[in-house]
Structures are given as structure tokens and as C-alpha cells.
C-alpha positions in Angstrom: 0.0 0.0 0.0 1.1 3.6 -0.6 1.1 5.9 2.4 0.8 9.6 2.0 2.7 12.0 4.2 1.4 12.5 7.7 -1.9 10.8 6.8 -2.8 7.8 8.9 -4.1 4.7 7.2 -5.6 1.7 8.9 -6.0 -2.0 8.3 -8.7 -3.9 10.1 -7.8 -7.5 10.8 -10.5 -9.9 9.6 -12.3 -12.4 11.9 -13.1 -12.4 15.6 -11.0 -12.0 18.7 -10.3 -15.8 18.8 -8.7 -15.7 15.3 -5.0 -15.0 15.9 -2.5 -13.8 13.2 1.1 -12.9 12.7 1.2 -9.7 10.7 4.3 -9.5 8.6 5.5 -6.2 7.2 7.7 -5.4 4.2 9.0 -1.9 3.3 11.0 -0.1 0.6 14.4 0.4 2.3 14.0 4.2 2.3 10.4 4.2 3.8 10.0 5.7 7.2 6.9 4.1 8.6 5.5 3.9 12.2 2.9 1.2 13.1 0.7 0.9 16.1 -2.1 -1.6 17.0 -5.5 -0.3 18.1 -4.4 3.3 18.6 -3.2 6.2 16.4 0.4 5.9 15.2 2.4 9.1 15.3 5.7 10.3 14.0 7.9 11.5 17.0 9.0 15.1 16.8 12.6 15.6 15.5 15.3 15.3 18.2 12.9 13.5 20.6 12.2 10.0 21.8 8.6 8.8 21.3 6.7 8.1 24.5 3.8 6.2 23.1 3.8 2.5 24.0 3.9 0.1 21.0 4.3 2.9 18.4 7.1 1.1 16.4 9.3 2.2 13.6 9.2 -0.3 10.8 8.4 -3.5 12.8 9.1 -6.8 11.1 6.0 -8.5 12.6 3.2 -8.0 15.1 0.8 -10.5 16.7 -2.8 -9.5 16.2 -6.3 -10.9 16.4 -9.5 -10.5 14.5 -11.0 -7.0 15.0 -7.7 -5.3 15.7 -6.9 -2.2 13.7 -3.3 -1.5 12.6 -2.5 2.2 12.2 0.3 3.3 9.9 1.8 6.7 9.3 4.8 8.2 7.5 6.5 11.6 7.4 7.7 10.8 3.9 6.1 12.3 0.8 5.3 8.7 -0.2 6.1 5.4 1.5 5.3 1.9 0.5 4.5 -0.9 2.9 3.3 -4.5 2.4 1.3 -6.3 5.1 0.7 -10.1 5.1 -1.3 -12.0 7.6 -0.4 -15.5 8.6 -3.1 -17.3 10.7 -1.9 -19.0 13.8 -3.2 -22.4 14.9 -4.7 -23.1 18.3 
């Protein structure tokens, strides 16, 4: 998906809360993307350390469940990110 600068985009995970997934992310190597689960992702201000819990810079994977909402944001003019879901058993 293509993200626009400073415009949050969301992905709703399919299924119910008993359906568990591993969300796998892929990025263009120059993309600056922040991801957060079930809350707004933000870009920390320059020269600061972000204080939001679980607001991650380019995570490789996240464990999610049906009904969760992944929030993505970038400060870049355009950033590309791929998200794949792998359903977990049991």
C-alpha cells in the first residue's frame, strides 16, 4: 500500500478475537513508517524520543487478532509498505 505524508491509514484485521494472526511487514528500504495496534500511530518530533507504547518504527512482525486495527503513518512524501497475515493455529 502507498502511504501519503502524515496521513494515517488503517488496516482492520478480519475475523473475531479468537482468530490469531502474525502480521508480517515489508518496506522499501527508504520508507519511514510507524505502526501501532488499536491506537493512532504518530511520528515523533525531531530530536525527541517517542513516549507512546507500542508505536514502532518499521516493525518486522506483530501478533494481532481479528478485529484489531493496525494504524500506519509516515513523514515521507510517499512510503510503500506491504502487510501479510499468517493465521496461527490453536
